C-alpha positions as CSV (number, residue, x, y, z in Angstrom):
1,M,0.1,0.0,0.1
2,G,1.3,3.4,-0.8
3,A,1.6,6.3,1.8
4,A,-1.5,8.0,3.0
5,V,-2.5,11.0,1.2
6,N,-4.1,14.2,2.8
7,E,-5.7,17.1,1.3
8,Y,-5.0,20.8,2.3
9,P,-6.3,24.0,1.3
10,F,-4.5,25.8,-1.3
11,S,-4.1,29.3,-2.8
12,Q,-1.9,30.5,-5.4
13,V,-1.6,34.3,-5.2
14,D,-0.1,37.0,-7.6
15,V,1.9,39.5,-5.8
16,F,3.4,42.9,-6.7
17,A,1.0,43.2,-9.5
18,P,-1.5,46.4,-9.5
19,G,-2.2,46.4,-13.2
20,P,-3.2,44.4,-16.1
21,K,0.3,42.4,-16.3
22,P,1.0,39.7,-13.6
23,G,3.5,39.9,-11.0
24,N,5.2,37.1,-9.2
25,P,3.1,33.9,-8.1
26,V,3.5,32.2,-5.0
27,A,1.9,28.8,-4.1
28,V,0.5,28.6,-0.4
29,V,-0.4,25.4,1.3
30,H,-2.6,26.1,4.4
31,D,-3.0,24.0,7.7
32,A,0.2,22.2,6.8
33,D,1.5,21.2,10.2
34,D,1.6,17.5,9.6
35,V,3.3,18.0,6.2
36,S,6.7,16.6,6.4
37,T,9.8,18.6,5.3
38,E,10.4,16.2,2.4
39,Q,6.9,16.6,1.1
40,M,7.4,20.4,1.1
41,R,10.7,20.1,-0.8
42,S,9.1,17.7,-3.3
43,F,6.1,19.9,-3.7
44,A,8.0,23.2,-4.2
45,N,10.1,21.2,-6.8
46,W,7.0,20.3,-8.5
47,T,5.3,23.7,-8.8
48,N,8.4,25.0,-10.3
49,L,7.6,28.4,-9.0
50,S,10.2,30.8,-7.6
51,E,8.8,30.0,-4.0
52,T,6.2,27.8,-2.5
53,T,5.0,28.3,1.2
54,F,3.4,26.3,3.9
55,L,1.4,27.9,6.7
56,L,1.8,26.5,10.2
57,R,0.6,27.2,13.6
58,P,3.2,29.6,15.5
59,S,5.7,28.4,17.8
60,R,6.2,32.0,19.4
61,P,3.3,33.7,21.3
62,E,4.0,37.0,19.6
63,A,3.4,35.4,16.0
64,D,-0.1,35.1,14.2
65,Y,1.2,32.2,12.0
66,R,4.4,30.4,11.1
67,L,5.8,30.3,7.5
68,R,8.2,27.8,5.7
69,I,9.3,28.9,2.5
70,F,10.9,26.8,-0.3
71,T,12.4,27.5,-3.7
72,P,12.4,24.6,-6.3
73,R,16.0,23.6,-4.7
74,A,16.1,24.9,-1.0
75,E,14.4,26.3,1.9
76,L,14.8,29.9,2.7
77,P,14.7,31.5,6.0
78,F,13.0,34.8,4.5
79,A,11.6,35.9,1.2
80,G,9.5,39.0,0.4
81,H,6.8,38.1,-2.2
82,P,6.2,34.9,-0.4
83,T,5.7,36.7,2.8
84,L,3.1,39.2,1.3
85,G,1.2,36.5,-0.7
86,S,1.3,34.0,2.2
87,A,-0.1,36.9,4.4
88,H,-2.8,37.6,1.9
89,A,-3.9,34.1,1.7
90,W,-3.8,33.6,5.5
91,L,-6.2,36.6,5.8
92,E,-8.5,35.4,3.1
93,N,-8.6,32.0,4.6
94,G,-10.1,33.2,8.0
95,G,-6.8,34.0,9.7
96,Q,-7.5,36.6,12.5
97,P,-4.5,38.5,13.6
98,S,-4.2,39.4,17.3
99,S,-3.7,43.2,16.4
100,E,-6.0,45.0,14.2
101,G,-4.5,46.0,10.9
102,Q,-1.4,44.3,11.9
103,L,0.2,40.7,11.3
104,V,3.4,39.1,12.9
105,Q,4.9,36.3,10.8
106,E,7.2,33.8,12.3
107,C,9.9,32.4,9.9
108,G,13.4,31.1,9.6
109,A,14.6,34.7,10.0
110,G,12.6,35.3,13.2
111,L,9.6,37.5,13.4
112,V,8.6,39.8,10.6
113,N,6.0,42.5,11.1
114,L,3.3,43.3,8.5
115,R,0.7,45.8,8.1
116,R,-2.4,46.6,5.8
117,T,-2.4,49.4,3.6
118,E,-4.6,51.0,0.9
119,D,-2.6,49.2,-1.7
120,G,-2.3,46.0,0.0
121,L,0.2,44.6,2.4
122,S,3.5,45.6,3.3
123,F,6.2,44.1,5.5
124,A,8.9,45.8,7.8
125,A,12.4,45.1,5.9
126,P,14.2,42.8,8.3
127,P,17.6,43.5,9.4
128,L,20.5,42.5,7.2
129,R,22.4,39.3,8.1
130,K,25.3,40.5,6.0
131,S,26.0,44.1,4.7
132,G,29.1,45.9,3.8
133,P,31.5,45.7,0.7
134,V,31.7,42.7,-1.5
135,E,34.8,40.7,-1.6
136,P,36.7,41.9,-4.7
137,A,36.8,38.3,-6.4
138,V,33.0,37.8,-5.7
139,L,32.3,41.5,-7.1
140,A,34.4,40.5,-10.0
141,Q,32.5,37.3,-10.7
142,A,29.2,39.0,-10.4
143,V,30.2,41.8,-12.7
144,A,31.6,39.5,-15.4
145,S,28.5,37.2,-15.1
146,L,26.4,40.4,-15.9
147,S,28.4,41.0,-18.9
148,I,29.1,44.7,-18.0
149,S,32.5,46.4,-17.3
150,P,33.5,47.3,-13.8
151,E,33.3,51.1,-14.8
152,Q,29.5,50.7,-15.0
153,V,29.2,49.7,-11.3
154,L,28.2,52.9,-9.2
155,G,28.0,50.9,-6.2
156,S,27.9,47.4,-4.6
157,N,27.0,45.8,-1.2
158,W,26.1,42.7,0.5
159,V,22.1,43.4,1.1
160,D,21.5,39.8,2.6
161,N,18.4,39.3,4.7
162,G,18.3,35.6,4.4
163,P,18.5,34.5,0.8
164,G,22.1,35.8,0.3
165,W,21.6,38.8,-1.9
166,L,24.3,41.1,-3.2
167,G,23.4,44.4,-4.6
168,I,24.8,46.3,-7.6
169,R,23.9,49.9,-8.6
170,L,24.0,51.0,-12.2
171,A,23.4,54.6,-13.5
172,T,20.2,54.0,-15.3
173,A,17.1,51.8,-15.5
174,Q,17.8,51.1,-19.2
175,Q,21.2,49.6,-18.2
176,V,19.4,47.2,-15.9
177,V,16.6,46.2,-18.6
178,D,19.6,45.6,-21.2
179,L,21.5,43.2,-19.1
180,K,22.1,39.8,-20.6
181,P,23.6,37.7,-17.6
182,D,25.6,34.5,-18.1
183,F,24.0,32.3,-15.4
184,A,27.0,29.7,-15.5
185,A,29.3,32.4,-14.9
186,M,27.1,33.5,-12.1
187,G,27.0,30.0,-10.4
188,D,25.5,30.1,-6.9
189,L,25.7,34.0,-6.4
190,L,22.2,35.9,-5.9
191,V,22.7,39.0,-7.6
192,G,20.4,42.0,-7.5
193,V,20.7,45.1,-9.8
194,I,19.2,48.5,-9.5
195,G,19.1,51.7,-11.8
196,A,17.3,54.9,-11.7
197,F,14.7,56.3,-14.2
198,E,14.7,59.8,-15.1
199,P,12.2,61.9,-13.4
200,G,8.6,61.2,-14.7
201,G,9.6,57.6,-15.5
202,P,7.2,54.6,-14.8
203,A,8.8,54.2,-11.3
204,D,12.0,55.6,-9.6
205,F,14.0,52.5,-10.2
206,E,14.3,49.3,-12.3
207,V,15.5,46.2,-10.5
208,R,16.2,42.8,-11.8
209,A,17.0,39.6,-9.4
210,F,19.2,36.7,-10.7
211,A,19.4,33.5,-8.6
212,P,20.3,30.5,-10.9
213,G,21.9,28.6,-7.9
214,L,18.3,28.3,-6.5
215,D,16.8,27.2,-9.8
216,V,15.3,30.6,-10.3
217,P,17.6,32.3,-13.1
218,E,15.6,35.5,-13.0
219,D,13.0,36.2,-10.4
220,P,10.1,38.4,-11.8
221,V,9.5,40.5,-8.6
222,T,11.4,40.2,-5.4
223,G,10.5,41.6,-2.0
224,S,13.6,40.3,0.0
225,L,15.9,41.8,-2.6
226,N,14.2,45.2,-2.6
227,A,14.1,45.4,1.2
228,G,17.8,44.8,1.3
229,L,18.5,47.3,-1.4
230,A,16.3,49.8,0.3
231,L,18.3,49.6,3.5
232,W,21.5,49.9,1.7
233,L,20.6,53.0,-0.6
234,R,19.2,54.6,2.5
235,S,22.3,54.3,4.2
236,E,24.4,55.8,1.5
237,G,21.9,58.7,0.9
238,V,21.0,57.3,-2.5
239,V,17.5,57.4,-1.4
240,A,16.1,59.9,1.3
241,G,12.5,58.7,1.8
242,D,9.7,56.8,-0.2
243,Y,10.2,55.5,-3.7
244,T,8.9,52.9,-6.3
245,V,10.5,50.0,-8.2
246,R,9.4,48.5,-11.5
247,Q,10.5,44.9,-11.8
248,G,9.8,42.1,-14.2
249,T,9.8,44.1,-17.3
250,V,12.1,42.0,-19.2
251,L,9.8,38.9,-18.3
252,G,6.7,40.6,-19.5
253,R,5.6,41.1,-15.9
254,G,4.1,44.2,-14.3
255,G,5.6,44.2,-10.9
256,L,5.6,47.4,-8.7
257,V,7.0,47.4,-5.4
258,T,6.5,50.4,-3.0
259,L,9.2,51.4,-0.4
260,T,8.0,53.5,2.5
261,S,10.3,55.0,4.9
262,E,9.3,55.6,8.4
263,A,11.8,56.4,11.2
264,D,14.0,53.5,11.3
265,T,11.9,51.2,9.2
266,M,11.6,50.6,5.5
267,W,8.4,49.1,4.5
268,V,8.2,46.9,1.3
269,G,4.6,46.7,-0.1
270,G,2.4,45.9,-3.2
271,A,-0.7,44.4,-4.3
272,S,-1.6,40.8,-3.9
273,R,-4.6,38.9,-5.5
274,T,-5.6,35.2,-5.3
275,V,-5.7,33.7,-8.8
276,I,-6.3,29.9,-7.9
277,R,-8.0,28.6,-4.7
278,G,-8.7,24.8,-3.8
279,S,-6.9,21.8,-2.5
280,V,-3.8,20.0,-2.9
281,R,-3.2,16.5,-2.1
282,L,0.0,15.4,-0.6
């Protein structure tokens, strides 16, 4: 006889997509407390989305729920668009936060605060696990893998809040759009690139995110990267307050990320909508 199969509520949520074009989907399995880690890994590999998440009862009293996050290849301690999409799905499925208008997510990176806004949900950018200058050899590999010259790089920094991102800043949004990365040369690096639009553009910045080592060559729209970039850019005075990011352009997506600066916190937000709802058998 085969192993027992159980059914779980399931949502697939599109995140960071306020307009007609899609953003970044996340698969969300609800009430997943008795799903094994191996089942989680296998299902995430099967969905072949950049992330698949599993909602569980929290283990810490401050949290409203606990979240486990998987790429097709590995589990992540934190990721941004899965955080927003899973919170959206949890609320839509009857979740009741302990504080009105606010949520607390427990995940591998600790506790993450979220809040509701007119435009959807936003999360407080978690502290960076690793920041500061990128080692010369690593930076050289990243730059070469982007097929650009070192002279085009205005700045670089580790912006790792869990997945392992390093950030590179270029002069213009068009330079970011024009990138033709060499994923074999990039290897296991997770590289995020940002460049500014001229005033009056579709957003303040264009961002692209590359993670071939996680089986996600280019992520359509990336909350964790944008959270890390925001902390870096604010610390260096590149941004002084609120701004917006367009992402996913090259992939035909319509991602829009809002970054809101309040006191010592950067809030990362965007629209979420459930596209598929049903059950999954694991």
